Structures are given as C-alpha cells and as structure tokens.
PyMOL Python script that loads the backbone (N, CA, C, O; Angstrom):
from pymol import cmd

cmd.read_pdbstr("""\
ATOM      1  N   SER A   1     100.034 -32.209 243.123  1.00  0.00           N
ATOM      2  CA  SER A   1     100.019 -32.092 241.837  1.00  0.00           C
ATOM      3  C   SER A   1      98.781 -32.452 240.920  1.00  0.00           C
ATOM      4  O   SER A   1      98.861 -32.276 239.704  1.00  0.00           O
ATOM      5  N   GLY A   2      97.797 -32.885 241.425  1.00  0.00           N
ATOM      6  CA  GLY A   2      96.600 -33.175 240.941  1.00  0.00           C
ATOM      7  C   GLY A   2      96.552 -34.743 240.041  1.00  0.00           C
ATOM      8  O   GLY A   2      95.647 -34.901 239.222  1.00  0.00           O
ATOM      9  N   LYS A   3      97.296 -35.539 240.204  1.00  0.00           N
ATOM     10  CA  LYS A   3      97.528 -36.814 239.640  1.00  0.00           C
ATOM     11  C   LYS A   3      97.140 -37.726 240.893  1.00  0.00           C
ATOM     12  O   LYS A   3      97.330 -37.551 242.096  1.00  0.00           O
ATOM     13  N   LYS A   4      96.401 -38.977 240.036  1.00  0.00           N
ATOM     14  CA  LYS A   4      95.893 -40.059 240.864  1.00  0.00           C
ATOM     15  C   LYS A   4      96.884 -40.797 240.872  1.00  0.00           C
ATOM     16  O   LYS A   4      97.569 -41.039 239.878  1.00  0.00           O
ATOM     17  N   SER A   5      97.138 -41.395 242.397  1.00  0.00           N
ATOM     18  CA  SER A   5      98.047 -42.344 242.766  1.00  0.00           C
ATOM     19  C   SER A   5      97.555 -43.605 242.432  1.00  0.00           C
ATOM     20  O   SER A   5      96.337 -43.778 242.467  1.00  0.00           O
ATOM     21  N   VAL A   6      98.551 -44.815 242.009  1.00  0.00           N
ATOM     22  CA  VAL A   6      98.325 -46.265 241.686  1.00  0.00           C
ATOM     23  C   VAL A   6      97.829 -46.768 242.742  1.00  0.00           C
ATOM     24  O   VAL A   6      96.866 -47.534 242.794  1.00  0.00           O
ATOM     25  N   HIS A   7      98.651 -46.238 243.891  1.00  0.00           N
ATOM     26  CA  HIS A   7      98.433 -47.407 245.119  1.00  0.00           C
ATOM     27  C   HIS A   7      97.739 -46.013 246.230  1.00  0.00           C
ATOM     28  O   HIS A   7      97.944 -44.819 246.011  1.00  0.00           O
ATOM     29  N   PRO A   8      97.033 -46.486 247.234  1.00  0.00           N
ATOM     30  CA  PRO A   8      96.654 -45.289 248.103  1.00  0.00           C
ATOM     31  C   PRO A   8      97.705 -45.049 248.944  1.00  0.00           C
ATOM     32  O   PRO A   8      98.504 -45.973 249.095  1.00  0.00           O
ATOM     33  N   PRO A   9      97.898 -43.972 249.554  1.00  0.00           N
ATOM     34  CA  PRO A   9      98.812 -43.410 250.260  1.00  0.00           C
ATOM     35  C   PRO A   9      98.503 -43.459 251.816  1.00  0.00           C
ATOM     36  O   PRO A   9      97.420 -43.126 252.296  1.00  0.00           O
ATOM     37  N   GLN A  10      99.497 -43.877 252.480  1.00  0.00           N
ATOM     38  CA  GLN A  10      99.245 -44.270 253.914  1.00  0.00           C
ATOM     39  C   GLN A  10      99.044 -43.162 254.812  1.00  0.00           C
ATOM     40  O   GLN A  10      98.711 -43.205 255.996  1.00  0.00           O
ATOM     41  N   PHE A  11      99.324 -42.036 253.994  1.00  0.00           N
ATOM     42  CA  PHE A  11      99.223 -40.726 255.074  1.00  0.00           C
ATOM     43  C   PHE A  11      99.316 -39.765 253.870  1.00  0.00           C
ATOM     44  O   PHE A  11      99.729 -39.960 252.727  1.00  0.00           O
ATOM     45  N   VAL A  12      98.658 -38.344 254.647  1.00  0.00           N
ATOM     46  CA  VAL A  12      98.611 -37.073 253.636  1.00  0.00           C
ATOM     47  C   VAL A  12      99.716 -36.190 254.347  1.00  0.00           C
ATOM     48  O   VAL A  12      99.788 -36.223 255.575  1.00  0.00           O
ATOM     49  N   ARG A  13     100.455 -35.515 253.712  1.00  0.00           N
ATOM     50  CA  ARG A  13     101.273 -34.492 254.258  1.00  0.00           C
ATOM     51  C   ARG A  13     100.245 -33.395 254.505  1.00  0.00           C
ATOM     52  O   ARG A  13      99.106 -33.311 254.045  1.00  0.00           O
ATOM     53  N   GLN A  14     100.937 -32.513 255.390  1.00  0.00           N
ATOM     54  CA  GLN A  14     100.308 -31.074 255.614  1.00  0.00           C
ATOM     55  C   GLN A  14     100.463 -30.310 254.371  1.00  0.00           C
ATOM     56  O   GLN A  14     101.444 -30.211 253.633  1.00  0.00           O
ATOM     57  N   GLY A  15      99.113 -29.709 254.278  1.00  0.00           N
ATOM     58  CA  GLY A  15      98.997 -28.829 253.076  1.00  0.00           C
ATOM     59  C   GLY A  15      98.553 -29.594 251.679  1.00  0.00           C
ATOM     60  O   GLY A  15      98.261 -28.903 250.703  1.00  0.00           O
ATOM     61  N   ASP A  16      98.516 -30.784 251.616  1.00  0.00           N
ATOM     62  CA  ASP A  16      97.844 -31.929 250.817  1.00  0.00           C
ATOM     63  C   ASP A  16      96.389 -32.159 250.890  1.00  0.00           C
ATOM     64  O   ASP A  16      95.829 -32.377 251.964  1.00  0.00           O
ATOM     65  N   ALA A  17      95.781 -32.113 249.777  1.00  0.00           N
ATOM     66  CA  ALA A  17      94.361 -32.519 249.726  1.00  0.00           C
ATOM     67  C   ALA A  17      94.274 -34.438 249.269  1.00  0.00           C
ATOM     68  O   ALA A  17      95.070 -35.194 248.711  1.00  0.00           O
ATOM     69  N   CYS A  18      92.975 -34.608 249.817  1.00  0.00           N
ATOM     70  CA  CYS A  18      92.981 -36.012 249.574  1.00  0.00           C
ATOM     71  C   CYS A  18      91.286 -36.436 249.437  1.00  0.00           C
ATOM     72  O   CYS A  18      90.518 -35.669 250.017  1.00  0.00           O
ATOM     73  N   ILE A  19      90.809 -37.359 248.860  1.00  0.00           N
ATOM     74  CA  ILE A  19      89.889 -37.918 249.121  1.00  0.00           C
ATOM     75  C   ILE A  19      89.840 -39.301 249.878  1.00  0.00           C
ATOM     76  O   ILE A  19      90.380 -40.365 249.577  1.00  0.00           O
ATOM     77  N   ALA A  20      88.954 -38.942 251.056  1.00  0.00           N
ATOM     78  CA  ALA A  20      89.070 -40.139 251.993  1.00  0.00           C
ATOM     79  C   ALA A  20      87.901 -40.825 252.419  1.00  0.00           C
ATOM     80  O   ALA A  20      86.940 -40.078 252.233  1.00  0.00           O
ATOM     81  N   ARG A  21      87.550 -41.915 252.909  1.00  0.00           N
ATOM     82  CA  ARG A  21      86.281 -42.534 253.394  1.00  0.00           C
ATOM     83  C   ARG A  21      86.457 -42.648 255.039  1.00  0.00           C
ATOM     84  O   ARG A  21      87.523 -43.159 255.382  1.00  0.00           O
ATOM     85  N   ILE A  22      85.782 -42.343 255.842  1.00  0.00           N
ATOM     86  CA  ILE A  22      85.669 -42.463 257.289  1.00  0.00           C
ATOM     87  C   ILE A  22      84.516 -42.948 257.569  1.00  0.00           C
ATOM     88  O   ILE A  22      83.411 -42.576 257.174  1.00  0.00           O
ATOM     89  N   ARG A  23      84.856 -43.971 258.411  1.00  0.00           N
ATOM     90  CA  ARG A  23      83.599 -44.726 259.040  1.00  0.00           C
ATOM     91  C   ARG A  23      83.733 -44.241 260.272  1.00  0.00           C
ATOM     92  O   ARG A  23      84.761 -43.768 260.755  1.00  0.00           O
ATOM     93  N   SER A  24      82.370 -44.396 260.938  1.00  0.00           N
ATOM     94  CA  SER A  24      82.060 -43.941 262.230  1.00  0.00           C
ATOM     95  C   SER A  24      81.334 -45.211 263.105  1.00  0.00           C
ATOM     96  O   SER A  24      80.530 -45.967 262.560  1.00  0.00           O
ATOM     97  N   GLU A  25      81.585 -45.293 264.016  1.00  0.00           N
ATOM     98  CA  GLU A  25      80.910 -46.614 265.020  1.00  0.00           C
ATOM     99  C   GLU A  25      79.627 -45.773 265.635  1.00  0.00           C
ATOM    100  O   GLU A  25      78.510 -46.278 265.528  1.00  0.00           O
ATOM    101  N   VAL A  26      79.748 -44.803 266.122  1.00  0.00           N
ATOM    102  CA  VAL A  26      78.656 -44.063 266.691  1.00  0.00           C
ATOM    103  C   VAL A  26      77.765 -42.995 265.489  1.00  0.00           C
ATOM    104  O   VAL A  26      78.323 -42.227 264.706  1.00  0.00           O
ATOM    105  N   PRO A  27      76.436 -43.184 265.600  1.00  0.00           N
ATOM    106  CA  PRO A  27      75.871 -41.911 264.472  1.00  0.00           C
ATOM    107  C   PRO A  27      76.250 -40.522 264.766  1.00  0.00           C
ATOM    108  O   PRO A  27      76.406 -40.050 265.892  1.00  0.00           O
ATOM    109  N   ILE A  28      76.375 -39.958 263.723  1.00  0.00           N
ATOM    110  CA  ILE A  28      76.689 -38.602 263.669  1.00  0.00           C
ATOM    111  C   ILE A  28      75.949 -37.819 262.560  1.00  0.00           C
ATOM    112  O   ILE A  28      75.753 -38.224 261.414  1.00  0.00           O
ATOM    113  N   CYS A  29      75.575 -36.654 263.075  1.00  0.00           N
ATOM    114  CA  CYS A  29      74.899 -35.862 261.936  1.00  0.00           C
ATOM    115  C   CYS A  29      75.643 -35.320 260.776  1.00  0.00           C
ATOM    116  O   CYS A  29      76.576 -34.548 260.997  1.00  0.00           O
ATOM    117  N   LEU A  30      75.343 -35.629 259.616  1.00  0.00           N
ATOM    118  CA  LEU A  30      76.223 -35.031 258.575  1.00  0.00           C
ATOM    119  C   LEU A  30      75.555 -34.910 257.415  1.00  0.00           C
ATOM    120  O   LEU A  30      74.767 -35.792 257.074  1.00  0.00           O
ATOM    121  N   GLU A  31      75.808 -33.635 256.533  1.00  0.00           N
ATOM    122  CA  GLU A  31      75.342 -33.655 255.272  1.00  0.00           C
ATOM    123  C   GLU A  31      76.335 -33.063 254.436  1.00  0.00           C
ATOM    124  O   GLU A  31      77.370 -32.582 254.896  1.00  0.00           O
ATOM    125  N   THR A  32      76.016 -33.087 253.070  1.00  0.00           N
ATOM    126  CA  THR A  32      76.970 -32.626 252.143  1.00  0.00           C
ATOM    127  C   THR A  32      77.647 -30.959 252.045  1.00  0.00           C
ATOM    128  O   THR A  32      76.833 -30.043 252.165  1.00  0.00           O
ATOM    129  N   TYR A  33      78.456 -30.764 251.927  1.00  0.00           N
ATOM    130  CA  TYR A  33      78.650 -29.365 251.741  1.00  0.00           C
ATOM    131  C   TYR A  33      77.869 -28.453 250.752  1.00  0.00           C
ATOM    132  O   TYR A  33      77.672 -27.245 250.886  1.00  0.00           O
ATOM    133  N   ASP A  34      77.486 -29.209 249.794  1.00  0.00           N
ATOM    134  CA  ASP A  34      76.400 -28.327 248.937  1.00  0.00           C
ATOM    135  C   ASP A  34      75.384 -28.203 249.385  1.00  0.00           C
ATOM    136  O   ASP A  34      74.967 -27.045 249.419  1.00  0.00           O
ATOM    137  N   ASP A  35      74.623 -29.136 249.861  1.00  0.00           N
ATOM    138  CA  ASP A  35      73.427 -29.152 250.724  1.00  0.00           C
ATOM    139  C   ASP A  35      73.166 -28.181 251.730  1.00  0.00           C
ATOM    140  O   ASP A  35      72.335 -27.273 251.689  1.00  0.00           O
ATOM    141  N   TYR A  36      74.019 -28.489 252.700  1.00  0.00           N
ATOM    142  CA  TYR A  36      73.974 -27.716 253.974  1.00  0.00           C
ATOM    143  C   TYR A  36      75.503 -27.166 254.572  1.00  0.00           C
ATOM    144  O   TYR A  36      76.111 -27.834 255.410  1.00  0.00           O
ATOM    145  N   PRO A  37      75.983 -26.006 254.092  1.00  0.00           N
ATOM    146  CA  PRO A  37      77.556 -26.009 254.353  1.00  0.00           C
ATOM    147  C   PRO A  37      77.644 -25.880 255.890  1.00  0.00           C
ATOM    148  O   PRO A  37      78.794 -26.066 256.289  1.00  0.00           O
ATOM    149  N   GLN A  38      76.804 -25.630 256.799  1.00  0.00           N
ATOM    150  CA  GLN A  38      77.000 -25.601 258.230  1.00  0.00           C
ATOM    151  C   GLN A  38      77.147 -27.024 258.994  1.00  0.00           C
ATOM    152  O   GLN A  38      77.526 -27.124 260.161  1.00  0.00           O
ATOM    153  N   LEU A  39      76.779 -28.137 258.135  1.00  0.00           N
ATOM    154  CA  LEU A  39      76.752 -29.428 258.461  1.00  0.00           C
ATOM    155  C   LEU A  39      77.854 -30.160 257.634  1.00  0.00           C
ATOM    156  O   LEU A  39      78.237 -31.300 257.899  1.00  0.00           O
ATOM    157  N   GLY A  40      78.275 -29.479 256.717  1.00  0.00           N
ATOM    158  CA  GLY A  40      79.096 -30.194 255.744  1.00  0.00           C
ATOM    159  C   GLY A  40      80.748 -30.041 255.691  1.00  0.00           C
ATOM    160  O   GLY A  40      81.568 -30.343 254.824  1.00  0.00           O
ATOM    161  N   ARG A  41      80.873 -29.420 257.046  1.00  0.00           N
ATOM    162  CA  ARG A  41      82.348 -29.545 257.454  1.00  0.00           C
ATOM    163  C   ARG A  41      82.791 -30.217 258.672  1.00  0.00           C
ATOM    164  O   ARG A  41      82.150 -30.147 259.720  1.00  0.00           O
ATOM    165  N   PHE A  42      84.072 -30.982 258.521  1.00  0.00           N
ATOM    166  CA  PHE A  42      84.432 -31.759 259.613  1.00  0.00           C
ATOM    167  C   PHE A  42      85.649 -31.603 260.021  1.00  0.00           C
ATOM    168  O   PHE A  42      86.460 -31.259 259.162  1.00  0.00           O
ATOM    169  N   THR A  43      86.124 -31.801 261.395  1.00  0.00           N
ATOM    170  CA  THR A  43      87.321 -31.697 261.840  1.00  0.00           C
ATOM    171  C   THR A  43      87.859 -33.181 262.801  1.00  0.00           C
ATOM    172  O   THR A  43      87.326 -33.549 263.848  1.00  0.00           O
ATOM    173  N   LEU A  44      88.827 -33.737 262.234  1.00  0.00           N
ATOM    174  CA  LEU A  44      89.097 -34.832 262.938  1.00  0.00           C
ATOM    175  C   LEU A  44      90.301 -34.519 264.250  1.00  0.00           C
ATOM    176  O   LEU A  44      91.300 -33.811 264.127  1.00  0.00           O
ATOM    177  N   ARG A  45      89.949 -35.130 265.269  1.00  0.00           N
ATOM    178  CA  ARG A  45      90.994 -34.798 266.460  1.00  0.00           C
ATOM    179  C   ARG A  45      91.347 -35.898 267.022  1.00  0.00           C
ATOM    180  O   ARG A  45      90.553 -36.826 267.174  1.00  0.00           O
ATOM    181  N   ASP A  46      92.722 -35.942 267.447  1.00  0.00           N
ATOM    182  CA  ASP A  46      93.701 -37.384 268.198  1.00  0.00           C
ATOM    183  C   ASP A  46      93.983 -36.361 269.257  1.00  0.00           C
ATOM    184  O   ASP A  46      94.457 -35.239 269.079  1.00  0.00           O
ATOM    185  N   GLU A  47      93.622 -36.913 270.376  1.00  0.00           N
ATOM    186  CA  GLU A  47      94.535 -36.901 271.634  1.00  0.00           C
ATOM    187  C   GLU A  47      94.584 -35.086 271.872  1.00  0.00           C
ATOM    188  O   GLU A  47      95.590 -34.494 272.264  1.00  0.00           O
ATOM    189  N   GLY A  48      93.359 -34.471 271.559  1.00  0.00           N
ATOM    190  CA  GLY A  48      93.566 -32.904 271.763  1.00  0.00           C
ATOM    191  C   GLY A  48      94.243 -32.285 270.150  1.00  0.00           C
ATOM    192  O   GLY A  48      94.272 -31.078 269.911  1.00  0.00           O
ATOM    193  N   LYS A  49      94.623 -33.074 269.410  1.00  0.00           N
ATOM    194  CA  LYS A  49      95.221 -32.212 268.449  1.00  0.00           C
ATOM    195  C   LYS A  49      94.460 -32.579 267.118  1.00  0.00           C
ATOM    196  O   LYS A  49      94.157 -33.743 266.854  1.00  0.00           O
ATOM    197  N   THR A  50      94.144 -31.407 266.217  1.00  0.00           N
ATOM    198  CA  THR A  50      93.487 -31.331 265.083  1.00  0.00           C
ATOM    199  C   THR A  50      94.456 -32.106 263.837  1.00  0.00           C
ATOM    200  O   THR A  50      95.528 -31.609 263.493  1.00  0.00           O
ATOM    201  N   ILE A  51      93.932 -33.357 263.235  1.00  0.00           N
ATOM    202  CA  ILE A  51      94.654 -33.938 262.579  1.00  0.00           C
ATOM    203  C   ILE A  51      93.918 -33.741 261.132  1.00  0.00           C
ATOM    204  O   ILE A  51      94.641 -33.922 260.153  1.00  0.00           O
ATOM    205  N   ALA A  52      92.968 -33.496 260.969  1.00  0.00           N
ATOM    206  CA  ALA A  52      92.424 -33.295 259.658  1.00  0.00           C
ATOM    207  C   ALA A  52      91.123 -32.145 259.451  1.00  0.00           C
ATOM    208  O   ALA A  52      90.259 -32.167 260.328  1.00  0.00           O
ATOM    209  N   VAL A  53      90.981 -31.238 258.421  1.00  0.00           N
ATOM    210  CA  VAL A  53      89.750 -30.649 258.415  1.00  0.00           C
ATOM    211  C   VAL A  53      89.496 -30.704 257.003  1.00  0.00           C
ATOM    212  O   VAL A  53      90.336 -30.649 256.105  1.00  0.00           O
ATOM    213  N   GLY A  54      87.834 -30.854 256.865  1.00  0.00           N
ATOM    214  CA  GLY A  54      87.719 -30.850 255.730  1.00  0.00           C
ATOM    215  C   GLY A  54      86.089 -30.410 255.113  1.00  0.00           C
ATOM    216  O   GLY A  54      85.299 -29.782 255.817  1.00  0.00           O
ATOM    217  N   LYS A  55      85.744 -30.882 253.617  1.00  0.00           N
ATOM    218  CA  LYS A  55      84.267 -30.863 253.528  1.00  0.00           C
ATOM    219  C   LYS A  55      83.771 -31.932 253.102  1.00  0.00           C
ATOM    220  O   LYS A  55      84.514 -32.793 252.629  1.00  0.00           O
ATOM    221  N   ILE A  56      82.333 -32.124 253.178  1.00  0.00           N
ATOM    222  CA  ILE A  56      81.983 -33.576 253.026  1.00  0.00           C
ATOM    223  C   ILE A  56      81.326 -33.234 251.525  1.00  0.00           C
ATOM    224  O   ILE A  56      80.426 -32.458 251.202  1.00  0.00           O
ATOM    225  N   THR A  57      82.105 -34.084 250.799  1.00  0.00           N
ATOM    226  CA  THR A  57      81.537 -33.856 249.317  1.00  0.00           C
ATOM    227  C   THR A  57      80.201 -34.983 248.695  1.00  0.00           C
ATOM    228  O   THR A  57      79.294 -34.742 247.899  1.00  0.00           O
ATOM    229  N   LYS A  58      80.568 -36.315 249.476  1.00  0.00           N
ATOM    230  CA  LYS A  58      79.679 -37.395 248.940  1.00  0.00           C
ATOM    231  C   LYS A  58      79.243 -38.158 250.650  1.00  0.00           C
ATOM    232  O   LYS A  58      80.056 -38.256 251.570  1.00  0.00           O
ATOM    233  N   LEU A  59      77.956 -38.561 250.701  1.00  0.00           N
ATOM    234  CA  LEU A  59      77.777 -39.458 251.821  1.00  0.00           C
ATOM    235  C   LEU A  59      77.400 -40.872 251.128  1.00  0.00           C
ATOM    236  O   LEU A  59      76.624 -41.107 250.202  1.00  0.00           O
ATOM    237  N   LEU A  60      78.277 -41.792 251.955  1.00  0.00           N
ATOM    238  CA  LEU A  60      77.714 -43.404 251.597  1.00  0.00           C
ATOM    239  C   LEU A  60      77.337 -44.088 252.831  1.00  0.00           C
ATOM    240  O   LEU A  60      77.826 -43.846 253.934  1.00  0.00           O
ATOM    241  N   PHE A  61      76.395 -44.999 252.566  1.00  0.00           N
ATOM    242  CA  PHE A  61      75.597 -45.559 253.575  1.00  0.00           C
ATOM    243  C   PHE A  61      75.712 -47.222 253.400  1.00  0.00           C
ATOM    244  O   PHE A  61      75.646 -47.912 252.383  1.00  0.00           O
ATOM    245  N   ASP A  62      75.846 -47.466 254.343  1.00  0.00           N
ATOM    246  CA  ASP A  62      76.058 -49.126 254.445  1.00  0.00           C
ATOM    247  C   ASP A  62      74.740 -50.119 254.083  1.00  0.00           C
ATOM    248  O   ASP A  62      73.668 -49.597 254.386  1.00  0.00           O
ATOM    249  N   GLU A  63      74.684 -50.915 253.728  1.00  0.00           N
ATOM    250  CA  GLU A  63      73.311 -51.874 253.473  1.00  0.00           C
ATOM    251  C   GLU A  63      72.948 -52.010 254.737  1.00  0.00           C
ATOM    252  O   GLU A  63      73.850 -51.994 255.574  1.00  0.00           O
ATOM    253  N   PRO A  64      71.793 -52.148 255.105  1.00  0.00           N
ATOM    254  CA  PRO A  64      71.047 -52.557 256.286  1.00  0.00           C
ATOM    255  C   PRO A  64      71.203 -53.962 256.189  1.00  0.00           C
ATOM    256  O   PRO A  64      71.162 -54.612 255.144  1.00  0.00           O
ATOM    257  N   ALA A  65      71.430 -54.501 257.614  1.00  0.00           N
ATOM    258  CA  ALA A  65      71.867 -56.197 257.634  1.00  0.00           C
ATOM    259  C   ALA A  65      70.472 -56.608 257.809  1.00  0.00           C
ATOM    260  O   ALA A  65      69.636 -56.158 258.593  1.00  0.00           O
ATOM    261  N   SER A  66      70.355 -57.666 256.825  1.00  0.00           N
ATOM    262  CA  SER A  66      68.920 -58.341 256.777  1.00  0.00           C
ATOM    263  C   SER A  66      69.127 -59.379 258.162  1.00  0.00           C
ATOM    264  O   SER A  66      70.206 -59.659 258.684  1.00  0.00           O
ATOM    265  N   GLU A  67      67.937 -59.791 258.531  1.00  0.00           N
ATOM    266  CA  GLU A  67      67.571 -60.330 259.724  1.00  0.00           C
ATOM    267  C   GLU A  67      66.879 -61.565 259.381  1.00  0.00           C
ATOM    268  O   GLU A  67      66.424 -62.285 260.270  1.00  0.00           O
TER     269      GLU A  67
END
""", "prot")
cmd.dss("prot")
cmd.show_as("cartoon", "prot")
cmd.util.cbc("prot")
cmd.orient("prot")
C-alpha cells in the first residue's frame, strides 16, 4: 500500500516489498545496486529454499571497536 507502519512487521508476505537491515557474521562482498548492479543484488536462502531476493540500496557499517 506504500504506507509506513507504526510498528515494524514480524514478517513480509509474498509479493510485498520492504526495507530490511541484514547483519552477517562473516565478511561478504557487497555493493549498492546503483554503483555495481552485479554485486547489488542478494538472495536469502534457508534450508535450500529461497526466502527473499532483493536489491541493496544502502550499506551500513559498524563502528570499529576501540582496543
């Protein structure tokens, strides 16, 4: 519907679109779709099933831990 929800949804139904933050425990090579279309797409899989596909619109980085 294009409306922003007050509370974040727990899941997204098939055919819906969303903006999500995804965190990885291992390094992965990613770029935004606008900069490099080949590296700007992703597929999420769980137990051999594709559960999500999408475009990377923005990359966020954690601040390095100070030692």
